C-alpha positions, 0 to 999 in steps of 0.5 A: 941853412938859407940864412947862412947861404944868403950871408955868405953869398952877400960877401961873394957878391961884394968881392966878385963884383969889386974884382970884375969891376976893377978887372974891366977897368984895367981891361979898358986901359991895358989890352993884355988883360982883356979876355973872354974870362972877364965876361964869364966872371962878370956874368957869374958875379952879376948872376950871384945877385939874382941868386941873392934876391931869390934867397932873400925872398925865400927867407922873407916868405918863410917868416923866420927873419925880420927884413929891414926895408932898406935891405930889400931896397938895395937888393932890388936896386942891385938886381935892376942895375944888372938889367940896366947895365946889360941893356946898355951893352950895345949902345956903349960897345966901344966903352963896354969895359968902362960900363962894366967896370963902373957897373961892377964897382957900383954893384959892390957898393949897393951890396955893401949898403944892403949888408949894412941894413941886414938883421 
């Protein structure tokens, strides 16, 4: 059950972060696509990474699965990246759409790399 949820959640992380990344980049260019919904969707997409980390730790602690070291590495790097992006939000406020756009696409890439090393 947890394994299936972790696998489905991985695809959610990839698609959601890719979508909000592109949306944020579009919002940088076109004011008419800027809305509060972008920030809510970004929080959901990035929050899903935390859920994935918790599910992965649960799976590993139960000992039912073999974990590739790179899978865990990319997962934890993605988790740390969310914190780094968030920490720069005030310094880069005039460019926040670029920060979250590039950050969302970077997180999507980390999730895809992590999936490459899953068992």
